[in-house]
C-alpha positions in Angstrom: 0.2 -0.4 0.0 1.3 3.5 -0.6 -0.1 6.6 1.1 1.7 10.6 0.3 4.9 8.8 -0.4 4.7 6.1 2.5 4.9 2.5 1.3 3.7 -0.2 3.7 4.8 -3.6 3.2 2.6 -6.3 4.7 3.0 -10.1 4.8 5.1 -13.2 5.8 8.5 -14.6 4.9 10.8 -17.7 6.0 13.9 -15.5 6.5 14.3 -12.1 8.1 17.2 -11.4 5.3 14.0 -11.4 2.7 12.2 -9.0 4.7 15.0 -6.6 4.5 15.6 -6.9 0.7 11.6 -6.2 0.4 12.2 -2.8 2.1 15.3 -2.3 0.1 13.9 -2.8 -3.0 11.5 -0.2 -2.8 13.3 2.0 -0.2 15.1 4.2 -3.2 12.2 4.4 -5.5 11.0 7.6 -6.8 8.5 9.6 -4.8 9.3 7.1 -1.8 9.2 8.9 1.7 9.4 6.0 4.1 8.7 2.6 4.3 6.7 0.6 7.2 8.1 -2.7 7.3 5.7 -4.9 8.8 6.6 -7.7 6.7 6.4 -10.8 9.7 8.9 -14.0 9.8 6.6 -17.4 9.7 7.7 -19.2 12.8 9.7 -23.0 12.3 7.8 -25.8 13.5 10.7 -27.4 15.4 12.2 -25.2 18.3 14.8 -28.1 18.3 15.5 -27.6 14.7 16.1 -23.9 14.9 18.5 -24.7 17.4 20.4 -26.9 15.6 20.2 -25.1 12.7 21.5 -21.9 14.3 24.6 -24.2 15.9 25.3 -25.9 12.4 25.2 -22.5 11.0 27.8 -20.7 13.3 30.2 -23.9 12.8 30.1 -23.4 9.0 31.1 -20.1 9.3 34.6 -21.3 11.6 33.6 -19.6 14.4 36.4 -20.9 16.3 34.7 -20.9 19.9 31.1 -21.8 18.5 30.8 -23.9 21.3 31.1 -20.8 23.8 28.0 -19.2 22.4 24.8 -20.3 24.0 21.6 -20.2 21.7 18.3 -20.3 23.5 15.1 -20.5 21.3 11.6 -19.6 22.7 9.0 -19.5 19.8 10.5 -17.0 17.1 12.7 -15.6 19.6 16.7 -16.6 20.0 18.5 -15.8 23.0 22.5 -15.4 22.4 24.8 -15.8 25.2 28.4 -16.5 25.6 31.5 -14.5 24.5 33.3 -14.1 21.7 36.6 -12.0 20.9 35.8 -9.4 18.7 33.0 -7.4 17.0 32.8 -8.9 13.5 32.7 -12.5 15.2 30.0 -10.9 17.3 28.6 -9.7 14.1 28.9 -12.8 12.3 26.9 -15.0 15.1 23.8 -12.1 15.2 23.9 -12.9 11.2 24.0 -16.1 11.3 21.0 -16.3 13.5 18.9 -13.7 11.2 19.3 -15.8 8.6 17.4 -18.9 10.1 14.1 -19.6 9.2 11.8 -18.7 11.5 14.0 -16.0 13.7 11.6 -12.7 14.2 13.7 -11.1 17.4 17.3 -11.8 18.9 18.2 -11.1 22.3 22.1 -10.7 21.9 23.8 -10.7 25.6 26.8 -11.9 23.8 30.2 -10.3 25.7 33.5 -9.2 24.0 36.5 -10.0 25.7 39.7 -8.5 23.9 
């Protein structure tokens, strides 16, 4: 829907990155003054699958201390705790979680130990 230059996006997608890409695709169109991104991320049926998908993604991305990141899943919300050694490691962990199907919210409780 478009009203006075504002675009409202709605619907459901499987991944957070798809939600972000939808907003990104219309952000620079002529006449757009703002975006209200109300797209939701569909829940995944199994909390166990979400947790194991996240842990597998952390190991695939070669995070050296993947075992030091603890993942808790409650519905569509993922809580991360643990310690990483740099901001880039933290960002990689957060990106891995956001790119997991069914995740709609991330609580970042990760500490950085220099």
